[in-house]
N, C-alpha and C positions, 0 to 999 in steps of 0.2 A: 421571512426566510422559506426557505423551501423544505417539503418532507424528509430532502436527502440531505442536507446543510453540509457546505464545505467544513471540512475541520483541520485545522492549522495546530501539529503539535509543538510547543518548543520544549526544549529540555537542557538543563545545564548538567554540569559534573560536581559533585561536593560542594552544593551548596546547600550549607544550614539552616533547617528552619528556623532556628533560634533568634537569626538575623531579621525573619520575617512572623513577627508577633499579628501582623494584620497589614500585611503588603510590606514593603521593603524600609526595616528600622531608618528613622528620621534624619540620624545622621550619614547614611549611604548615600551617595552621587547614584541614582539608580530612577531618572525621570520619567524612560520608558516603560518600567518597570510598575512604576508607581502609577501614571496614565492607567495602564493594564488594570490593576489591582482596583479603581475605581470602580470600573465596569466590571470586573467580577465575583464570583461568592470564591470566600476566602476561607484555606483550612487552616485555618492556626497548628493543629496538633495531626499534623499529619504526618504517619510514620511512613518509612520503608519498608521491604518485605524482607530487606537483607543488607546490611550497611557495608557493599560490595560491588563495584561496579556489576560486572557479569551477571551475578546471581541478581541483583535488583532490579537489572534491565527484563532479564526473561521473565523474570515476576508480576513486573510491571503491564509487561505487553502482554500476557498471559492471564492475569489472574490470578495466579496462582504461585502456592509460597515453593521455595529452594526444595523441598522433599518429594513433591509430584515433578517440578520442570527436571529434577535432577543435575540444574547447572549450580554446583554446592560450591562456585569458589571460578576462579576468574580465567582457567584453563579447561572447566567443564563443557561439554557439546548440551548442545542447545538442541535437540530433537524436532529432524522434521514434522514429527506427529502432532505436535503440542497448537493450538489454533492461537493465533494469537489476535489483535485486535486489528491489527491489518488482515489478516485473514476473514476474518467475518465481516469487515469493509467490504471486501475487495469480492468476498460470495453472494455481497446485498447490490454490487453494481459501481462499487469506487472504484477511482484510480489512486493505488497507494504508492506512496514513494518516500525516500529516506535521504536527507541529504546529514552527514556525520556520524558520530559515535551512536553504535550501540553493540559492541562488543560481543558480536554474536561468535562462540567457538565452535570449528566443525565446516564440514564443507557446505551445509549450507548455509548461504550470508544473505538470504531474501526473507526468509520467515514472514510469506504474504506480501512483504512489496515488491512490486511490478516492478520501479527501479528505484537504484539507487545512483545519487549524485557524486554520490566521494566515496572513496576508501574509506576504511577505518582506522582508528590512531595507533590502535592496539592488534596484540600478533591475534590470528585466530588459529592457531594450532594448541597442543597438549604442551608447550614449554614448560607453562605456571604453573602447571599441580603440586597442589603443597604433597608433603609425605609425612602422617600419622604414623608410620610408622619409625622415626628418627623425630621423636618431642625434643624440642629444645635447638633444633639443630637449624642454622639461616639459611637460608640458599640466596647465599649473598650476589646473584648477577642482576635478582628482579626481586626482591626484597624492599619494601621501602626502608628510607634509615631517615636520617636527621639531614641529611643536606640537603632536602629541601628547606628546611631554617636555615642552615649557617648558609647557602646559596643566593635567601632572598636579595631581590636587587632589582635593578631596572635594565630592559634590552630591549632595543628597539624590534627585533623580530629573533622569535623563539622557534623549536618545533612547535608545541601548542599553539603559538598566533598562529607562524605559518595554516595551520589545519584548519584554525575559527574561523581566520579569513576567508578561505576558501570555502569554508562550510555555509557562512552566511553568501555568496557570493552566487554558487549556485544554487541556491534556495530563491533567492531574489531574483534569478534567470528563471527559473521554472515558474515563480507565480507570474510573471512577465508573462511567459508561457501559457499559462492555463488564461487568464485572462483574453489570450486572442480567439477562444470560443472554439478552437480545433476538435478537440474531445467533451461532447457533450453530459459526459460524466460530470458527479459530485467527486471533485477529489478531498483524500486525507496527504496532509505535505507533514512529517515528520522532521524539524529542524533538531539537530541536539549537538551540542557545543561542550568542548573539552574542558571548557574554564569555567568557573575559580579554581580546577582541580591543579594541586601544586606539578610542579616548583613555583613558588613565589615570587616569581619573575613579571613586569609586567611594562607593558610602553611609559615612558614622562609624564606624559600627558593628562594618562589617570590616576600615577604615583604620586603627581603632586597635591593633585585633591585632596589625600589625606596626612598631608603634613602636617606633625604636630596635633591631629585629633585625638582625646583624650582616650578615646576608645582601641588607642596600639598600644596601651600599658597593659603589662602581662597580667592575665590572668593568674588566681593565687594556685601554685602547683601542691600537688600531694606527695609526701616522700616516698619514695620506692615500697620503705619498709609497709609503709602503711596501705598503700593502694592492696586491690583485690587481687586475688589469683590470675583472673582475664585480663587485667590492665598489668601486671607485671608480667607476663608473658607478654603484650603487644610491645611493652617497654623494650623487652628482653630484643622480638622479632626487628624490632627499627632500631637497634644496636646502638642504646641510649649511651652504654658505657663510652663509646670511641669519639660523642661528641661534647663538648663542655660548653652548651648554650649560656650567652651571657641573655640579660635584658633588652639589651639593644636589637641581636639577633630574633629576638621572639617579636620586637616592636617592629622590625623589618619584615618580617614573615608573614604578620597580621595585616602591613600597609602592601605587601604584595596583593595581597588575597582581597583584600575590601578593592583594592584598584583594579584588578580584577574583571569585578563584580561591576563594577563601571565599565569596563572596554565589553563585557558579552552583554552590557545594558544596550553600550550603543551598538551591537550589533544587532540584539535584536529589535531595536527601533527601525535599522534599516528595512527588516523584512516586513515590522508593521508598516513601514509607512509604504511599501510597495502594493501593500493590501490595497491600505487604503487609497492608494494613486489610481490603482487598474480597477477600480470600484469592485470588489470580489468581496463578498459578505460570508463570514466565517465563525462557527464555534473554535476560541483560543484557550488553549490550554498553557499551562504554565508552570514547570516541575524541576524538581533535580532527582537523580538516583540515589545517594542519600548523602551525609553531612560530611561534617568537619570539625574536630576538635579544637582543632586552633588553638594550642596549650594550655587547654582548660582543663584543670585537675593536673595535668603535666603531660596530658596525651596530645598526640598529633593524628591526623588524617583520619582515619575512622574504624571499621571492625569489632566495633563494640556498641551495646545498644545505649549506652548515656545520649541525651537531646543532642548535644551537641551532631555525635555522629552518625545519628537514628532519626533525626527530626530534619523533615525536608519542607521547603515552602509547597502550596501546591494551588493554583486560582486556574477556575475556570468562566469565561467569559461565553454565555450564553443566551440565546432569548429566553429558554424555561427555566433560566437560575437568576431568578433577581440577585442583584448585587448584596452581598451582603458577610458576615462573620461566621463561622461554624468554629466554635471553640470544642465539641467533642472530638477525640481522638475518632482518623480513619487513617487508611494505608493505600500506599499506591496500587495496590492492586486492586482498590475499588473502580480505577479511572477504565480497565476496558470493559466491564459490563456497564459503565456510568455511559461512556463513548456509545455503546451498543445503543443504549435506553435513547439518549440524544436521536441519533439516527435512527432509530426505527428499526432497528435490526436486531433479532432473535436470536437469543445463545440458547434457548433452550436445552438443545441437544448436550450442551457441552458444559452444565451449570451444575450437574452431580460432582463435576471435578474440579469445580471454581472456588478458592477459597474468596473472593472480591466478590463485592457486593455494590449494588445499583445507590449511588448518592445521590439522585434529583431528591427522592422523600425526604431527606434529611434540611431541604431549603424549605421544606413547608413545617419544620419542628420536628421530623421523626428522627430515632437516633439508632446506631451501628451498633451489632453486637463488639466485644472487643476486640483489640486489635491483637495477631498474631506477628511475629518475627521470627527467623532465623538466621543463626551464622552457622556456617561450618569450614570455612577455609583456615588460612593461616592465621597464625599468631593462638591458634586452642588443639588442642588434643582431641575434641572430641564435641560433639554438633553444643552450642549453645541457642537457645528458645530465649522469647520474652511474651507476654501477655502484658499490653496495655488498658483498663477499662477507670471510665472518670476519672478520679486524682491519682490513680495507684499505678507504677510499673512493677512487675514481677520477670526476676531472669532467675535462669535455673540451668545450669551445666552440671552434669551427672560426675564432675573434676573438680566440680568447684562448691563452696558453700552457697547458699541463696541469696538474693540481693531482693527487698522489700523498700519501693520508697514512696512516699506521700509526697507527689508532686505542686501541690496549692501550700504548701507550711514549709516543703524543702525541694524548690526546682533547682538545686544546683545539683542535689543526691549525693549530698553528701552524709546523712541518715540512716542508715542500714536499718527497718525496721522490723527483721526478721525474727529478734528476739523478744521484741515488744511487747508486752502484754496486751497493751491495748491493740495491737494489730493483729491480734490473732486471731480472730473472727477473718478475717479481709484474705490474711492467709491461707486458712484452709479453704477459702474460696479457690483463692489461685492454683493452689494444688490439687483441690478436684478437679480445676479446666485444663491444666496440662495434663493429668495423666491423663483425662480425656481424649484431647488431641493427640499425643505423642506417645511411641514408641521411641524413646530415646536410645535403644540397644541395639533395635531394626533401624532406625537412623544412622547410627553410627558403624553396625558395620555394611549400611547398604557405601555411604562415604567413603571406608577405607578400601570396598571392593573396588572403588570406580577409580582410585586414587593410584592403585596397583594396577589395573589394565591401561590406565593412560600411562601411565613410565613407561610399559613395555612398548605401548605402542608408538608413544611419542622416539624412544632410542630407533626402535624399529624403521620409521619412516625418516628418518635423520642419516640413517647409514646407506649411503649412493644418492644415485640422482632424487632431489628434493622437488616435490610439486607442491607448493604452497596452496592454501586454503584463504586467503587475503584474497577480499573482493577487489574484481580490477574495473574501474568506471568503464563502460563502454561509449564511445562519442563516435558516431561513423560522420564521419566527416564528411563524404560526399551527399549528406544529407541534409549538412548547413548552408547557410546563409542561399548565393545562388550558386546551380549548377544546370548544366548543358540537358538536363531532363527536364527542366522545369521551366513552367512561361513565367517570366521576370513580372507581366503585369499583375497577373496572379498573384505570384509571392509576394510581391510589396504590400498589396492590399490586402492581404493573410495574415500579413506579420504586425498589419498596425492596428495598436487599441490605442485610446479610440477612436472610432471612425468617422470621417465628415465633419471634424472640426477644425 
């Protein structure tokens, strides 16, 4: 592979890393991801920077935590002056493109990508802004609710299926186009699917793969009264009292989720098969933005730091990274500096403000410092933060009691060890590290100021003529196929690959 290798990044949405202990779990019908895992350095304990779409994606692209990006929630603007891996690679001479979701909010819908092949699936404006001034109040028209669970089932087309079908199609067409060699630059193509994100509705061919699977059985819940305060707020935010969730509905929701993993695996296979058929070599990265609780602990969706929501799969297939399994905790924010290192691109000018680290040395046994996570969106009343190091996970929120878990002896995170004298030394270690990393009062003030500004701006911009920020893909029809400013002979030859066979 050349000194400037091509890079294919495949991202999915809401796929929990608990189903990827070392590639896909054995019961998952995911042959393409299983094949990729065999070729990849696999990170069994990779954590999102923030367990929500827009904050997680801004952090993954920039290598910065939400308190730096100021993307606190799904309606917070991602500032144009924050470099992303697309900027770093493009500056170094790469062609950069995105097919699919990245949940950019604000008028900048590119963030370093030279081309976007699709629009986004979610809105780009400030309409989904939480409001900490009204604790406990649901914003019903866009907050998650458990209708995704009660409505689980089979459909041959949905809003989400329509989107991901197009994401895969556009990515395939772009890979074919890149193979023709008209652009000599190395490329970085990001393909980002919205599945297996809820609603848990899947096509019959994938649904039937999991009929009767033991993994459909409902997990053991925790009663509302026994939940920690943040989990109680999340249950309230999801309007749990309005739904009488039955075991069969839980089975169907889980079946729809597993089925959509198989659906997106097939779409990934379509993309990878074109890469192989066109004889293009590339580093291949696979990851998710955050996880899915899937009924564990009685919780659904994300927005918390338990492993179901915060842990994600990440695999990197690259010549400089021998296949294998890394069990030490890492973060999605590490991907930006890792990609730069693999591509031979310097990030020196921004490293003082980058929270991620280059993961390449971990392939030869080096360790990463503790992993930090932040959450400051709906379902809380002030920022929640977490640290993961070795076997331990520590969670802090000024509104709640601390949480401390030993994930080796308690992988289900049921035993809070904060008051256990045997954990006093490790608790003191994490408290000191959190004190050094965060000023939570300042963090809270920044989030509240951001929310207040956005509520004013959103209401103003929806009054009168509305100019949307949603990305509109440009398709120059006069430059496609055959037109009379083109030479037919040159056109047919240039669009063929391979040639002469």
